[in-house]
C-alpha positions, 0 to 999 in steps of 0.5 A, a space after each residue: 250268902 254268909 260271909 265267914 271264914 271256915 273254908 278249909 285252910 284258908 283264912 278270909 276276910 270279907 267274902 260273901 259266899 253262896 252255895 250253888 249247883 253245877 250239872 252236865 247240861 241236861 242231866 241231873 249228874 251234878 255237883 254242889 259247890 259251896 263258898 262260891 264268891 258272890 261279886 258284883 265287880 265281874 260278870 259270870 260264873 267261875 268254877 274251880 275244876 277241882 271243886 266239882 266232881 270228875 263225873 261233872 268237870 269231865 262231862 261238860 259241853 266244850 263251847 269252842 273257837 271259831 276255828 272248832 278248836 277248845 275256847 280258853 279264857 284268861 278272866 283278868 282281876 285287880 288282883 291277878 287272872 284265872 285261866 280255864 277253858 269255857 265250858 257250857 253247864 246247867 246252874 241251879 240256884 234258890 229256885 232259878 236255873 241258868 240252861 247250857 250257861 257258858 261258865 269258865 272252868 279253871 284250872 282245867 286240867 285238860 288244859 294246865 298250860 297259861 299262855 304267857 300272855 296270860 301269865 304276865 297279868 299277874 298272880 294267878 287265883 286258880 286254887 282254893 288257896 289263892 282265891 280264898 273260894 271255890 268259885 266266883 259268880 259274876 253278878 255285874 251289870 254287864 250281861 257278857 264279861 267283855 263284850 263286844 271288844 272280844 268280838 272284834 279283836 283279840 287285844 284284850 287277852 281274854 279268850 284263846 283258841 287251843 288247838 291242843 292242851 299246850 297250844 293256845 292262841 288269842 281269838 275273837 268270840 261271839 257274845 252268846 259264846 263268852 261266859 255270860 252273866 247267869 241271872 240274865 239267863 234266867 226265865 225270869 227274875 233276870 233284870 238284876 240282883 239284890 244283895 242284902 247284910 245285916 249292920 256289923 259293929 265297928 269292931 267287926 263281927 264273927 261271921 255276918 249272914 245276909 240274902 241274895 235276891 234275884 230280880 228288881 221289882 219283879 217279886 215281893 222281896 226284892 222292891 226298890 223302896 225307898 232305894 235311890 238309883 244311880 245311873 252308871 257305865 255299862 261297866 258299873 262306873 259312877 263319878 267320884 269326888 274324895 279328897 278334892 279330886 272331882 276326877 274319880 270313877 268309882 264302882 261298887 264291888 262286893 267281891 273286894 275286900 275292902 274299901 280301896 282308894 289313895 289316900 297318903 295321909 292314912 298309914 300302912 302296916 308293913 308287917 304281919 297278916 294286916 301289911 298292906 292295910 291301912 293301920 291309923 292309930 284311931 278309927 279315921 272318918 272320911 267321906 266321899 260323895 258319888 255321882 251318877 253318869 248320863 243315863 236315858 232312864 235314870 234320873 241323875 243323882 248324888 249322895 255323900 258316903 260317909 265311912 270310916 277306916 280302922 286300923 286293920 292289925 287291931 281289927 285282925 286280931 279279932 280273927 273275925 270274919 266281917 268288918 265295915 272299915 277295913 280299907 287299903 291303898 288301890 293300884 290307881 289315883 282314878 278309881 274308888 272301889 267301895 268293897 264289901 264294907 260299904 255294903 253291911 247295913 244297906 240292901 244294894 241293887 245292881 241292876 243289868 245293862 238294857 233290862 227293864 225295871 220298875 224306875 227305868 233301864 239298867 245299868 244302875 246301882 241303888 241303895 
């Protein structure tokens, strides 16, 4: 797993990448896709159609709606949406395989008309330049990207039944047809993941190289050791106390390239590449307390998390790709997003909901 800024024509910071192999189910017709973003804040494999060989993208098996039409999806993120079709593919990564895995083929040219309801979700992230990657491998604690709410209702706006390339309407979708957590589909090492990244200095690092391990307590290289588990909600949330507020929720998200929270005492840059990021006059030390949510198998635990926020304009002047003190305001006052800076210098475990591990059933995070 690498944190770097070498993707053609795209300058990115604090983005972790891996390489995956995507194949037409049951065949050796495959494409190896590099610079796939590792995201513990979302679920499922999403690959830009442009990153696949045409022989692969055109031959992937369609996942259909209850009416037999092509299933489309509007995947929703804090920073925008990704529109594409749902296909089945064989995924290979680090000796693991998820066969006939429902994935999202993003910006599929055969279904290029984006439903207006999807466009209303924000900015399209369906290109390499807008995403800063060739795809996303979502490794959150959930098994499906939408879950039971999409089985019974169309209100989430995720899934669409596409009678034609330009006619897609909202639809319900079974759990098995949703875009799935690939790790949960492995035959082994399928109860969670471990992300390991080295420490970086306060001025950052040009690059950082770590490891992504599959499974928790299933191999000699993914044992919990002294890591403390913190029970989360099914969507990976825990309680956070920060700046006197005890009503916040937090989540650990490798797909976010900073620490995102609200603090009126921190100034924000208004111009240049650092626009929108925190730019305090001097590096500011802060702390927040996380507390696990109620869990039937994971004991309640709390921990004070210490972190720093540096001047983004100063950081970016180095041209580095990895920073442990980069932050920006969050769009909601009730959430704290512990993005990639949180991961440096740690082994972070994410256990999948309902999956057995040596310390109990997921969902939880541990470090």
